[in-house]
C-alpha positions, 0 to 999 in steps of 0.5 A: 225670530224672538229668543227666550232664555231658559234658566234652569235651577233644579226642582221637581221639574228636573228630578228623577228617582235615584237608586234609593227611590228618592227624587233628586234634581238631575236633569239639565236645562237642555234635558228639560227643553229636549223633553218638550213635545212642542216648541213654538216654531217662531221662538229660539230657545237658549238654555243656561244652567244656574244651579241644580237643587231642590228649592227647599235647599237653596241658599241666599247666595244661590238666590242672588245668583238666580237673580243675577242670571236673569239680569244677565239674560236680559242684557241682550236686546234680542231676548224677548223674555226669560223663563226660570225653571224652579222647585215649587217649595220656595218658588214664591220667594225667588220669584218675588226677589227677582220681581222686586228689582225687575225694571225691564219690561220684558217678561220673566216667567217662573215655572216648575212641576208637581211631579218628577220628570220620570213620573208617568204624570209628569207635568213639567213639559206642559208647564215649561212649554206654556212658560216659553210661549208666555215669555215670548209674547209681547202682550206680557211686557210690563207685567213684571215677573209671572208664574205659569203653572197648570194652564194659569198665568199670574203675578207673583206678589202675594203668591203662596204654595197652598197644596202639596198635591194639586195640579195648581199648587199656587194661589194669591197672585193676580191672573194675567187675564184679569189685569187688562194690560195694567201691571200691579204696583211693584217695588223697584229697588236697586239690585243688591245682594241679600246673602249678607243680610240675616232675617229670620222667621219665628212662628207663634203657637200655644206656649211659645216663649221668646227663646227663638227671638232672642237666639235670632237677635244673638245670631245677628238678625237685622229683621224678624218676621212673625208667622203669627196666629190669626191676624198676626197675634202671638203669646205675651212671652213671644211679644215681649221678646219681639219688643226687646228685639225692636228696642235693639234695632231689629225690624220686626214684621208681623205676618200670619200662618193663615193661608188667606185674608189680610193681616190687621192689627185688631187684637191687644191683650199683651200679645196681639198684633195691635200691641206689636204695632204699638211697640214699633212692629210693621204689619205685612198686610197681604204677604205671608211670612216667606214673601214678607221675609224676601221684601225685608231682606231686599229693603234692608240690603238696599238701605231702606228705612223702616217707614218705607218698609212699612209703606210697602208691606202695608199695602 
């Protein structure tokens, strides 16, 4: 009988109202599994609690711990797959971190909920049941890390949370039904901790100056991701500070705050993405700032050089 290991990390799926009325992660992994109306009779489910936190509060050390827990779960050859229950706020980041070093063919499936466990609209049990079924299926081997949410199974590269209220809050992955059994390209790096690497995200907006960039460099950032406007553009003042950072040896990645569309270095004028690329910045063509930061963290931790970073993010 195949075994699926469920790794619980908190999030809305595990949350209940505290005396003040605020939702707080409180249910254990065993509680989550016990709430399932139906578990496939031909699957054994084993549960481990890794952390218990709202995903917005996760640290890089905890992300490293989640990835290590996935690796540990897959040490047993009898395990068919792994499910990670996780908050939706930063699920796209943690799932990609795991995917970047996941070379095992067995599926790792992330899932969560939009409504707390004690809500009359709780969607966690249905999402978790579907994720366990997906993780147990041999049809999902070799596809990397997947997201199972609201009846849809998709890949996690390019994933972004696009709604705070919709039953399906995520977009940007490739639906597994459209893959035809072929996995999208995934970067495989050695599994190294990212907690000791600092990469900051700096947002662009009208009137933005270079103060936050300079502060990040002073704090020891090895990388900065620009959440630019439009196709990765920013103000002249912010671009000037980013140019200084590049000259100081900091890797700068250009992304956008826009939800859809590719980032392309089209505009100049002193603050356009074309100016930043000319100064040595790297364009994240498809990944939004959160996932672009995870890629940069992982590759810097692995000792990968700027050309490799540019080759991956430019796809």
